PDB file of N, CA, C and O in Angstrom:
ATOM      1  N   MET A   1      10.902  -5.671 -16.627  1.00  0.00           N
ATOM      2  CA  MET A   1      10.912  -4.391 -15.751  1.00  0.00           C
ATOM      3  C   MET A   1      11.742  -4.739 -14.604  1.00  0.00           C
ATOM      4  O   MET A   1      11.677  -5.844 -14.065  1.00  0.00           O
ATOM      5  N   SER A   2      12.552  -3.766 -14.211  1.00  0.00           N
ATOM      6  CA  SER A   2      13.565  -4.101 -13.113  1.00  0.00           C
ATOM      7  C   SER A   2      12.917  -3.362 -11.894  1.00  0.00           C
ATOM      8  O   SER A   2      12.231  -2.357 -12.081  1.00  0.00           O
ATOM      9  N   PHE A   3      13.131  -3.844 -10.708  1.00  0.00           N
ATOM     10  CA  PHE A   3      12.688  -3.223  -9.476  1.00  0.00           C
ATOM     11  C   PHE A   3      14.028  -3.000  -8.595  1.00  0.00           C
ATOM     12  O   PHE A   3      15.032  -3.712  -8.600  1.00  0.00           O
ATOM     13  N   GLN A   4      13.801  -1.893  -7.880  1.00  0.00           N
ATOM     14  CA  GLN A   4      14.947  -1.574  -6.847  1.00  0.00           C
ATOM     15  C   GLN A   4      14.355  -1.598  -5.613  1.00  0.00           C
ATOM     16  O   GLN A   4      13.316  -0.974  -5.399  1.00  0.00           O
ATOM     17  N   SER A   5      15.003  -2.367  -4.634  1.00  0.00           N
ATOM     18  CA  SER A   5      14.609  -2.412  -3.176  1.00  0.00           C
ATOM     19  C   SER A   5      14.976  -0.973  -2.640  1.00  0.00           C
ATOM     20  O   SER A   5      16.022  -0.408  -2.958  1.00  0.00           O
ATOM     21  N   PRO A   6      14.065  -0.452  -1.833  1.00  0.00           N
ATOM     22  CA  PRO A   6      14.387   0.894  -1.240  1.00  0.00           C
ATOM     23  C   PRO A   6      15.329   0.653  -0.137  1.00  0.00           C
ATOM     24  O   PRO A   6      15.395  -0.430   0.445  1.00  0.00           O
ATOM     25  N   ASN A   7      16.104   1.737   0.163  1.00  0.00           N
ATOM     26  CA  ASN A   7      16.904   1.864   1.318  1.00  0.00           C
ATOM     27  C   ASN A   7      16.372   2.988   2.246  1.00  0.00           C
ATOM     28  O   ASN A   7      15.529   3.792   1.848  1.00  0.00           O
ATOM     29  N   ALA A   8      16.875   3.016   3.450  1.00  0.00           N
ATOM     30  CA  ALA A   8      16.348   4.015   4.440  1.00  0.00           C
ATOM     31  C   ALA A   8      16.388   5.420   3.929  1.00  0.00           C
ATOM     32  O   ALA A   8      15.565   6.234   4.347  1.00  0.00           O
ATOM     33  N   ASN A   9      17.311   5.757   3.037  1.00  0.00           N
ATOM     34  CA  ASN A   9      17.303   7.271   2.667  1.00  0.00           C
ATOM     35  C   ASN A   9      16.208   7.452   1.601  1.00  0.00           C
ATOM     36  O   ASN A   9      15.869   8.594   1.290  1.00  0.00           O
ATOM     37  N   GLN A  10      15.670   6.434   1.056  1.00  0.00           N
ATOM     38  CA  GLN A  10      14.592   6.676   0.046  1.00  0.00           C
ATOM     39  C   GLN A  10      13.200   6.783   0.592  1.00  0.00           C
ATOM     40  O   GLN A  10      12.308   7.006  -0.227  1.00  0.00           O
ATOM     41  N   PHE A  11      12.870   6.650   1.916  1.00  0.00           N
ATOM     42  CA  PHE A  11      11.652   6.754   2.362  1.00  0.00           C
ATOM     43  C   PHE A  11      11.428   8.208   2.745  1.00  0.00           C
ATOM     44  O   PHE A  11      11.245   8.560   3.910  1.00  0.00           O
ATOM     45  N   THR A  12      11.453   9.001   1.743  1.00  0.00           N
ATOM     46  CA  THR A  12      11.029  10.443   1.894  1.00  0.00           C
ATOM     47  C   THR A  12       9.439  10.629   1.498  1.00  0.00           C
ATOM     48  O   THR A  12       8.846   9.777   0.836  1.00  0.00           O
ATOM     49  N   ALA A  13       8.929  11.611   1.886  1.00  0.00           N
ATOM     50  CA  ALA A  13       7.505  11.853   1.578  1.00  0.00           C
ATOM     51  C   ALA A  13       7.335  11.826   0.051  1.00  0.00           C
ATOM     52  O   ALA A  13       8.174  12.357  -0.676  1.00  0.00           O
ATOM     53  N   GLY A  14       6.343  11.261  -0.389  1.00  0.00           N
ATOM     54  CA  GLY A  14       6.040  11.174  -1.900  1.00  0.00           C
ATOM     55  C   GLY A  14       6.632   9.860  -2.523  1.00  0.00           C
ATOM     56  O   GLY A  14       6.225   9.493  -3.626  1.00  0.00           O
ATOM     57  N   THR A  15       7.494   9.212  -1.905  1.00  0.00           N
ATOM     58  CA  THR A  15       8.143   8.067  -2.456  1.00  0.00           C
ATOM     59  C   THR A  15       6.957   7.041  -2.804  1.00  0.00           C
ATOM     60  O   THR A  15       6.079   6.838  -1.965  1.00  0.00           O
ATOM     61  N   ARG A  16       6.944   6.460  -3.931  1.00  0.00           N
ATOM     62  CA  ARG A  16       5.988   5.535  -4.273  1.00  0.00           C
ATOM     63  C   ARG A  16       6.495   4.078  -4.205  1.00  0.00           C
ATOM     64  O   ARG A  16       7.583   3.774  -4.696  1.00  0.00           O
ATOM     65  N   LEU A  17       5.687   3.170  -3.584  1.00  0.00           N
ATOM     66  CA  LEU A  17       6.136   1.719  -3.378  1.00  0.00           C
ATOM     67  C   LEU A  17       5.163   0.807  -3.785  1.00  0.00           C
ATOM     68  O   LEU A  17       3.968   1.063  -3.636  1.00  0.00           O
ATOM     69  N   ARG A  18       5.597  -0.339  -4.334  1.00  0.00           N
ATOM     70  CA  ARG A  18       4.726  -1.444  -4.663  1.00  0.00           C
ATOM     71  C   ARG A  18       4.916  -2.490  -3.572  1.00  0.00           C
ATOM     72  O   ARG A  18       6.054  -2.908  -3.362  1.00  0.00           O
ATOM     73  N   HIS A  19       3.879  -2.945  -2.858  1.00  0.00           N
ATOM     74  CA  HIS A  19       4.035  -4.029  -1.863  1.00  0.00           C
ATOM     75  C   HIS A  19       4.180  -5.425  -2.668  1.00  0.00           C
ATOM     76  O   HIS A  19       3.741  -5.538  -3.812  1.00  0.00           O
ATOM     77  N   TYR A  20       4.787  -6.412  -2.026  1.00  0.00           N
ATOM     78  CA  TYR A  20       5.026  -7.683  -2.794  1.00  0.00           C
ATOM     79  C   TYR A  20       3.625  -8.488  -3.143  1.00  0.00           C
ATOM     80  O   TYR A  20       3.558  -9.423  -3.941  1.00  0.00           O
ATOM     81  N   LYS A  21       2.599  -7.984  -2.444  1.00  0.00           N
ATOM     82  CA  LYS A  21       1.292  -8.451  -2.898  1.00  0.00           C
ATOM     83  C   LYS A  21       0.438  -7.731  -3.846  1.00  0.00           C
ATOM     84  O   LYS A  21      -0.711  -8.053  -4.150  1.00  0.00           O
ATOM     85  N   GLY A  22       1.202  -6.577  -4.351  1.00  0.00           N
ATOM     86  CA  GLY A  22       0.623  -5.928  -5.472  1.00  0.00           C
ATOM     87  C   GLY A  22       0.155  -4.481  -5.180  1.00  0.00           C
ATOM     88  O   GLY A  22       0.107  -3.696  -6.127  1.00  0.00           O
ATOM     89  N   GLY A  23      -0.190  -4.076  -3.952  1.00  0.00           N
ATOM     90  CA  GLY A  23      -0.761  -2.796  -3.698  1.00  0.00           C
ATOM     91  C   GLY A  23       0.291  -1.647  -3.891  1.00  0.00           C
ATOM     92  O   GLY A  23       1.493  -1.798  -3.675  1.00  0.00           O
ATOM     93  N   LEU A  24      -0.249  -0.568  -4.288  1.00  0.00           N
ATOM     94  CA  LEU A  24       0.576   0.732  -4.343  1.00  0.00           C
ATOM     95  C   LEU A  24       0.368   1.593  -3.269  1.00  0.00           C
ATOM     96  O   LEU A  24      -0.743   1.851  -2.807  1.00  0.00           O
ATOM     97  N   TYR A  25       1.523   2.081  -2.832  1.00  0.00           N
ATOM     98  CA  TYR A  25       1.556   2.988  -1.524  1.00  0.00           C
ATOM     99  C   TYR A  25       2.346   4.253  -1.845  1.00  0.00           C
ATOM    100  O   TYR A  25       3.097   4.339  -2.816  1.00  0.00           O
ATOM    101  N   VAL A  26       2.121   5.256  -0.940  1.00  0.00           N
ATOM    102  CA  VAL A  26       2.978   6.466  -0.959  1.00  0.00           C
ATOM    103  C   VAL A  26       3.443   6.628   0.445  1.00  0.00           C
ATOM    104  O   VAL A  26       2.711   6.461   1.420  1.00  0.00           O
ATOM    105  N   VAL A  27       4.721   6.968   0.497  1.00  0.00           N
ATOM    106  CA  VAL A  27       5.272   7.411   1.774  1.00  0.00           C
ATOM    107  C   VAL A  27       4.802   8.712   2.161  1.00  0.00           C
ATOM    108  O   VAL A  27       4.882   9.655   1.374  1.00  0.00           O
ATOM    109  N   VAL A  28       4.302   8.843   3.349  1.00  0.00           N
ATOM    110  CA  VAL A  28       3.846  10.233   4.035  1.00  0.00           C
ATOM    111  C   VAL A  28       4.964  10.775   4.765  1.00  0.00           C
ATOM    112  O   VAL A  28       5.103  11.998   4.747  1.00  0.00           O
ATOM    113  N   GLY A  29       5.875   9.986   5.474  1.00  0.00           N
ATOM    114  CA  GLY A  29       6.935  10.501   6.124  1.00  0.00           C
ATOM    115  C   GLY A  29       7.423   9.466   7.075  1.00  0.00           C
ATOM    116  O   GLY A  29       6.944   8.332   7.093  1.00  0.00           O
ATOM    117  N   THR A  30       8.455   9.891   7.929  1.00  0.00           N
ATOM    118  CA  THR A  30       8.924   8.881   8.995  1.00  0.00           C
ATOM    119  C   THR A  30       8.494   9.353  10.323  1.00  0.00           C
ATOM    120  O   THR A  30       8.091  10.507  10.467  1.00  0.00           O
ATOM    121  N   CYS A  31       8.561   8.518  11.296  1.00  0.00           N
ATOM    122  CA  CYS A  31       8.175   8.813  12.624  1.00  0.00           C
ATOM    123  C   CYS A  31       9.058   8.017  13.639  1.00  0.00           C
ATOM    124  O   CYS A  31       9.894   7.171  13.322  1.00  0.00           O
ATOM    125  N   LEU A  32       8.744   8.418  14.910  1.00  0.00           N
ATOM    126  CA  LEU A  32       9.489   7.716  16.072  1.00  0.00           C
ATOM    127  C   LEU A  32       8.409   6.864  16.691  1.00  0.00           C
ATOM    128  O   LEU A  32       7.344   7.350  17.074  1.00  0.00           O
ATOM    129  N   ILE A  33       8.694   5.635  16.776  1.00  0.00           N
ATOM    130  CA  ILE A  33       7.797   4.579  17.513  1.00  0.00           C
ATOM    131  C   ILE A  33       7.971   4.787  18.940  1.00  0.00           C
ATOM    132  O   ILE A  33       9.060   4.553  19.465  1.00  0.00           O
ATOM    133  N   GLU A  34       6.941   5.226  19.628  1.00  0.00           N
ATOM    134  CA  GLU A  34       7.069   5.640  21.061  1.00  0.00           C
ATOM    135  C   GLU A  34       7.381   4.383  21.912  1.00  0.00           C
ATOM    136  O   GLU A  34       8.068   4.596  22.910  1.00  0.00           O
ATOM    137  N   ALA A  35       7.006   3.169  21.690  1.00  0.00           N
ATOM    138  CA  ALA A  35       7.252   2.079  22.514  1.00  0.00           C
ATOM    139  C   ALA A  35       8.680   1.622  22.370  1.00  0.00           C
ATOM    140  O   ALA A  35       9.280   1.138  23.329  1.00  0.00           O
ATOM    141  N   THR A  36       9.242   1.774  21.159  1.00  0.00           N
ATOM    142  CA  THR A  36      10.631   1.232  20.947  1.00  0.00           C
ATOM    143  C   THR A  36      11.638   2.257  20.702  1.00  0.00           C
ATOM    144  O   THR A  36      12.821   1.917  20.738  1.00  0.00           O
ATOM    145  N   LEU A  37      11.291   3.588  20.433  1.00  0.00           N
ATOM    146  CA  LEU A  37      12.151   4.568  19.929  1.00  0.00           C
ATOM    147  C   LEU A  37      12.877   4.292  18.778  1.00  0.00           C
ATOM    148  O   LEU A  37      13.986   4.797  18.601  1.00  0.00           O
ATOM    149  N   LYS A  38      12.296   3.446  17.876  1.00  0.00           N
ATOM    150  CA  LYS A  38      12.977   3.083  16.532  1.00  0.00           C
ATOM    151  C   LYS A  38      12.198   3.979  15.560  1.00  0.00           C
ATOM    152  O   LYS A  38      11.199   4.633  15.860  1.00  0.00           O
ATOM    153  N   THR A  39      12.777   3.922  14.373  1.00  0.00           N
ATOM    154  CA  THR A  39      12.183   4.744  13.295  1.00  0.00           C
ATOM    155  C   THR A  39      11.083   3.970  12.502  1.00  0.00           C
ATOM    156  O   THR A  39      11.260   2.824  12.089  1.00  0.00           O
ATOM    157  N   GLY A  40      10.055   4.609  12.338  1.00  0.00           N
ATOM    158  CA  GLY A  40       8.985   4.041  11.572  1.00  0.00           C
ATOM    159  C   GLY A  40       8.709   4.758  10.299  1.00  0.00           C
ATOM    160  O   GLY A  40       9.154   5.891  10.115  1.00  0.00           O
ATOM    161  N   VAL A  41       7.956   4.107   9.377  1.00  0.00           N
ATOM    162  CA  VAL A  41       7.588   4.742   8.168  1.00  0.00           C
ATOM    163  C   VAL A  41       6.036   4.937   8.081  1.00  0.00           C
ATOM    164  O   VAL A  41       5.296   3.966   8.239  1.00  0.00           O
ATOM    165  N   LEU A  42       5.567   6.123   7.844  1.00  0.00           N
ATOM    166  CA  LEU A  42       4.091   6.342   7.710  1.00  0.00           C
ATOM    167  C   LEU A  42       3.811   6.233   6.192  1.00  0.00           C
ATOM    168  O   LEU A  42       4.544   6.813   5.391  1.00  0.00           O
ATOM    169  N   TYR A  43       2.777   5.507   5.803  1.00  0.00           N
ATOM    170  CA  TYR A  43       2.438   5.438   4.409  1.00  0.00           C
ATOM    171  C   TYR A  43       0.968   5.228   4.257  1.00  0.00           C
ATOM    172  O   TYR A  43       0.296   4.865   5.223  1.00  0.00           O
ATOM    173  N   ARG A  44       0.444   5.440   3.083  1.00  0.00           N
ATOM    174  CA  ARG A  44      -0.971   5.254   2.851  1.00  0.00           C
ATOM    175  C   ARG A  44      -1.193   4.576   1.496  1.00  0.00           C
ATOM    176  O   ARG A  44      -0.359   4.722   0.602  1.00  0.00           O
ATOM    177  N   PRO A  45      -2.307   3.829   1.320  1.00  0.00           N
ATOM    178  CA  PRO A  45      -2.554   3.166   0.054  1.00  0.00           C
ATOM    179  C   PRO A  45      -2.960   4.131  -1.011  1.00  0.00           C
ATOM    180  O   PRO A  45      -3.582   5.141  -0.680  1.00  0.00           O
ATOM    181  N   LEU A  46      -2.640   3.892  -2.349  1.00  0.00           N
ATOM    182  CA  LEU A  46      -3.093   4.559  -3.403  1.00  0.00           C
ATOM    183  C   LEU A  46      -4.207   4.122  -4.150  1.00  0.00           C
ATOM    184  O   LEU A  46      -4.603   4.680  -5.173  1.00  0.00           O
ATOM    185  N   GLN A  47      -4.754   3.034  -3.589  1.00  0.00           N
ATOM    186  CA  GLN A  47      -5.924   2.177  -4.294  1.00  0.00           C
ATOM    187  C   GLN A  47      -6.850   1.851  -3.165  1.00  0.00           C
ATOM    188  O   GLN A  47      -6.510   1.901  -1.983  1.00  0.00           O
ATOM    189  N   GLY A  48      -8.024   1.518  -3.588  1.00  0.00           N
ATOM    190  CA  GLY A  48      -9.090   1.022  -2.718  1.00  0.00           C
ATOM    191  C   GLY A  48      -9.737   2.034  -1.826  1.00  0.00           C
ATOM    192  O   GLY A  48      -9.557   3.246  -1.946  1.00  0.00           O
ATOM    193  N   ASP A  49     -10.494   1.475  -0.932  1.00  0.00           N
ATOM    194  CA  ASP A  49     -11.448   2.288  -0.081  1.00  0.00           C
ATOM    195  C   ASP A  49     -10.754   2.859   1.194  1.00  0.00           C
ATOM    196  O   ASP A  49     -11.392   3.497   2.032  1.00  0.00           O
ATOM    197  N   LYS A  50      -9.465   2.610   1.301  1.00  0.00           N
ATOM    198  CA  LYS A  50      -8.853   2.970   2.571  1.00  0.00           C
ATOM    199  C   LYS A  50      -7.665   3.988   2.392  1.00  0.00           C
ATOM    200  O   LYS A  50      -6.744   4.097   3.201  1.00  0.00           O
ATOM    201  N   GLN A  51      -7.799   4.730   1.221  1.00  0.00           N
ATOM    202  CA  GLN A  51      -6.791   5.754   0.979  1.00  0.00           C
ATOM    203  C   GLN A  51      -6.579   6.822   1.949  1.00  0.00           C
ATOM    204  O   GLN A  51      -5.507   7.425   1.998  1.00  0.00           O
ATOM    205  N   ASP A  52      -7.618   7.095   2.771  1.00  0.00           N
ATOM    206  CA  ASP A  52      -7.521   8.116   3.891  1.00  0.00           C
ATOM    207  C   ASP A  52      -6.862   7.593   5.136  1.00  0.00           C
ATOM    208  O   ASP A  52      -6.629   8.344   6.084  1.00  0.00           O
ATOM    209  N   LEU A  53      -6.565   6.349   5.148  1.00  0.00           N
ATOM    210  CA  LEU A  53      -5.941   5.737   6.382  1.00  0.00           C
ATOM    211  C   LEU A  53      -4.491   5.853   6.287  1.00  0.00           C
ATOM    212  O   LEU A  53      -3.920   5.647   5.217  1.00  0.00           O
ATOM    213  N   LEU A  54      -3.832   6.190   7.407  1.00  0.00           N
ATOM    214  CA  LEU A  54      -2.344   6.082   7.346  1.00  0.00           C
ATOM    215  C   LEU A  54      -1.940   4.782   8.053  1.00  0.00           C
ATOM    216  O   LEU A  54      -2.626   4.388   8.996  1.00  0.00           O
ATOM    217  N   TRP A  55      -0.791   4.049   7.618  1.00  0.00           N
ATOM    218  CA  TRP A  55      -0.330   2.963   8.171  1.00  0.00           C
ATOM    219  C   TRP A  55       1.048   3.254   8.664  1.00  0.00           C
ATOM    220  O   TRP A  55       1.665   4.239   8.257  1.00  0.00           O
ATOM    221  N   MET A  56       1.569   2.372   9.579  1.00  0.00           N
ATOM    222  CA  MET A  56       2.967   2.657   9.977  1.00  0.00           C
ATOM    223  C   MET A  56       3.569   1.258  10.172  1.00  0.00           C
ATOM    224  O   MET A  56       2.944   0.318  10.663  1.00  0.00           O
ATOM    225  N   ARG A  57       4.817   1.207   9.750  1.00  0.00           N
ATOM    226  CA  ARG A  57       5.548  -0.112   9.785  1.00  0.00           C
ATOM    227  C   ARG A  57       6.961   0.297  10.231  1.00  0.00           C
ATOM    228  O   ARG A  57       7.392   1.383   9.845  1.00  0.00           O
ATOM    229  N   PRO A  58       7.710  -0.489  11.012  1.00  0.00           N
ATOM    230  CA  PRO A  58       8.994  -0.097  11.450  1.00  0.00           C
ATOM    231  C   PRO A  58       9.871  -0.130  10.178  1.00  0.00           C
ATOM    232  O   PRO A  58       9.644  -0.934   9.274  1.00  0.00           O
ATOM    233  N   MET A  59      10.932   0.813  10.134  1.00  0.00           N
ATOM    234  CA  MET A  59      11.789   0.965   9.114  1.00  0.00           C
ATOM    235  C   MET A  59      12.390  -0.374   8.668  1.00  0.00           C
ATOM    236  O   MET A  59      12.482  -0.614   7.464  1.00  0.00           O
ATOM    237  N   SER A  60      12.782  -1.213   9.545  1.00  0.00           N
ATOM    238  CA  SER A  60      13.420  -2.550   9.322  1.00  0.00           C
ATOM    239  C   SER A  60      12.585  -3.493   8.572  1.00  0.00           C
ATOM    240  O   SER A  60      13.100  -4.343   7.844  1.00  0.00           O
ATOM    241  N   GLU A  61      11.327  -3.380   8.718  1.00  0.00           N
ATOM    242  CA  GLU A  61      10.233  -4.287   8.061  1.00  0.00           C
ATOM    243  C   GLU A  61      10.178  -3.837   6.510  1.00  0.00           C
ATOM    244  O   GLU A  61      10.046  -4.670   5.614  1.00  0.00           O
ATOM    245  N   PHE A  62      10.289  -2.449   6.266  1.00  0.00           N
ATOM    246  CA  PHE A  62      10.402  -2.046   4.941  1.00  0.00           C
ATOM    247  C   PHE A  62      11.442  -2.599   4.180  1.00  0.00           C
ATOM    248  O   PHE A  62      11.295  -2.801   2.975  1.00  0.00           O
ATOM    249  N   GLN A  63      12.493  -2.864   4.783  1.00  0.00           N
ATOM    250  CA  GLN A  63      13.736  -3.321   4.035  1.00  0.00           C
ATOM    251  C   GLN A  63      13.868  -4.869   4.072  1.00  0.00           C
ATOM    252  O   GLN A  63      14.848  -5.446   3.600  1.00  0.00           O
ATOM    253  N   ASP A  64      12.817  -5.510   4.666  1.00  0.00           N
ATOM    254  CA  ASP A  64      12.866  -7.071   4.838  1.00  0.00           C
ATOM    255  C   ASP A  64      12.649  -7.652   3.443  1.00  0.00           C
ATOM    256  O   ASP A  64      12.191  -7.026   2.487  1.00  0.00           O
ATOM    257  N   THR A  65      13.023  -8.886   3.449  1.00  0.00           N
ATOM    258  CA  THR A  65      12.437  -9.682   2.385  1.00  0.00           C
ATOM    259  C   THR A  65      11.406 -10.706   2.859  1.00  0.00           C
ATOM    260  O   THR A  65      11.437 -11.133   4.013  1.00  0.00           O
ATOM    261  N   VAL A  66      10.555 -11.073   2.027  1.00  0.00           N
ATOM    262  CA  VAL A  66       9.571 -11.990   2.477  1.00  0.00           C
ATOM    263  C   VAL A  66       9.605 -13.264   1.651  1.00  0.00           C
ATOM    264  O   VAL A  66       9.870 -13.232   0.449  1.00  0.00           O
ATOM    265  N   ALA A  67       9.328 -14.416   2.323  1.00  0.00           N
ATOM    266  CA  ALA A  67       9.437 -15.718   1.671  1.00  0.00           C
ATOM    267  C   ALA A  67       8.058 -15.902   1.003  1.00  0.00           C
ATOM    268  O   ALA A  67       7.006 -15.805   1.636  1.00  0.00           O
ATOM    269  N   THR A  68       8.129 -16.172  -0.301  1.00  0.00           N
ATOM    270  CA  THR A  68       6.895 -16.516  -1.192  1.00  0.00           C
ATOM    271  C   THR A  68       7.171 -17.814  -1.859  1.00  0.00           C
ATOM    272  O   THR A  68       8.273 -18.359  -1.797  1.00  0.00           O
ATOM    273  N   VAL A  69       6.084 -18.331  -2.538  1.00  0.00           N
ATOM    274  CA  VAL A  69       6.379 -19.612  -3.344  1.00  0.00           C
ATOM    275  C   VAL A  69       7.430 -19.520  -4.481  1.00  0.00           C
ATOM    276  O   VAL A  69       7.994 -20.503  -4.962  1.00  0.00           O
ATOM    277  N   ASP A  70       7.633 -18.236  -4.860  1.00  0.00           N
ATOM    278  CA  ASP A  70       8.616 -17.937  -5.863  1.00  0.00           C
ATOM    279  C   ASP A  70      10.031 -17.642  -5.259  1.00  0.00           C
ATOM    280  O   ASP A  70      10.976 -17.325  -5.982  1.00  0.00           O
ATOM    281  N   GLY A  71      10.129 -17.758  -3.939  1.00  0.00           N
ATOM    282  CA  GLY A  71      11.402 -17.453  -3.261  1.00  0.00           C
ATOM    283  C   GLY A  71      11.281 -16.165  -2.518  1.00  0.00           C
ATOM    284  O   GLY A  71      10.166 -15.666  -2.365  1.00  0.00           O
ATOM    285  N   ALA A  72      12.416 -15.559  -2.020  1.00  0.00           N
ATOM    286  CA  ALA A  72      12.449 -14.447  -1.196  1.00  0.00           C
ATOM    287  C   ALA A  72      12.303 -13.234  -2.129  1.00  0.00           C
ATOM    288  O   ALA A  72      12.991 -13.141  -3.145  1.00  0.00           O
ATOM    289  N   VAL A  73      11.440 -12.345  -1.789  1.00  0.00           N
ATOM    290  CA  VAL A  73      11.299 -10.976  -2.536  1.00  0.00           C
ATOM    291  C   VAL A  73      11.349  -9.915  -1.555  1.00  0.00           C
ATOM    292  O   VAL A  73      11.173 -10.186  -0.367  1.00  0.00           O
ATOM    293  N   PRO A  74      11.586  -8.654  -1.964  1.00  0.00           N
ATOM    294  CA  PRO A  74      11.522  -7.456  -1.181  1.00  0.00           C
ATOM    295  C   PRO A  74      10.033  -7.239  -0.790  1.00  0.00           C
ATOM    296  O   PRO A  74       9.107  -7.507  -1.555  1.00  0.00           O
ATOM    297  N   ARG A  75       9.866  -6.705   0.529  1.00  0.00           N
ATOM    298  CA  ARG A  75       8.548  -6.425   0.860  1.00  0.00           C
ATOM    299  C   ARG A  75       7.902  -5.305   0.064  1.00  0.00           C
ATOM    300  O   ARG A  75       6.740  -5.344  -0.341  1.00  0.00           O
ATOM    301  N   PHE A  76       8.817  -4.226  -0.141  1.00  0.00           N
ATOM    302  CA  PHE A  76       8.437  -3.240  -1.031  1.00  0.00           C
ATOM    303  C   PHE A  76       9.543  -2.944  -2.133  1.00  0.00           C
ATOM    304  O   PHE A  76      10.726  -3.207  -1.915  1.00  0.00           O
ATOM    305  N   VAL A  77       9.122  -2.409  -3.275  1.00  0.00           N
ATOM    306  CA  VAL A  77      10.043  -2.075  -4.254  1.00  0.00           C
ATOM    307  C   VAL A  77       9.561  -0.650  -4.753  1.00  0.00           C
ATOM    308  O   VAL A  77       8.371  -0.356  -4.864  1.00  0.00           O
ATOM    309  N   LEU A  78      10.563   0.165  -5.029  1.00  0.00           N
ATOM    310  CA  LEU A  78      10.264   1.415  -5.486  1.00  0.00           C
ATOM    311  C   LEU A  78       9.543   1.458  -6.872  1.00  0.00           C
ATOM    312  O   LEU A  78       9.884   0.558  -7.641  1.00  0.00           O
ATOM    313  N   THR A  79       8.679   2.273  -7.294  1.00  0.00           N
ATOM    314  CA  THR A  79       7.914   2.319  -8.388  1.00  0.00           C
ATOM    315  C   THR A  79       7.598   3.793  -8.800  1.00  0.00           C
ATOM    316  O   THR A  79       7.629   4.703  -7.971  1.00  0.00           O
ATOM    317  N   SER A  80       7.307   3.979 -10.051  1.00  0.00           N
ATOM    318  CA  SER A  80       6.792   5.333 -10.547  1.00  0.00           C
ATOM    319  C   SER A  80       5.319   5.174 -10.859  1.00  0.00           C
ATOM    320  O   SER A  80       4.699   6.116 -11.353  1.00  0.00           O
ATOM    321  N   GLU A  81       4.724   3.994 -10.584  1.00  0.00           N
ATOM    322  CA  GLU A  81       3.359   3.795 -10.935  1.00  0.00           C
ATOM    323  C   GLU A  81       2.475   4.608  -9.969  1.00  0.00           C
ATOM    324  O   GLU A  81       2.828   4.844  -8.813  1.00  0.00           O
ATOM    325  N   GLY A  82       1.263   5.040 -10.519  1.00  0.00           N
ATOM    326  CA  GLY A  82       0.323   5.760  -9.735  1.00  0.00           C
ATOM    327  C   GLY A  82       0.639   7.247  -9.647  1.00  0.00           C
ATOM    328  O   GLY A  82       0.034   7.967  -8.853  1.00  0.00           O
ATOM    329  N   VAL A  83       1.635   7.734 -10.501  1.00  0.00           N
ATOM    330  CA  VAL A  83       1.914   9.169 -10.616  1.00  0.00           C
ATOM    331  C   VAL A  83       0.932   9.901 -11.403  1.00  0.00           C
ATOM    332  O   VAL A  83       1.057  11.113 -11.573  1.00  0.00           O
TER     333      VAL A  83
END
């Protein structure tokens, strides 16, 4: 199975992502972070008991890689799971 790291243009409402820890999420939209005036991404989980909560992460963090025991991996990858 191949994964594609998302870029900024792919964070549109409805985009489905898998977090490097395994969770599935859907993008709700983008936002402006009041404190920094940088772009943020609003998203919510597709699993578990917190599906009604919105989360926000700066756009730059969505595109980051994360150090794991298996090496650097993208924080989020595009997926069609959960459709």
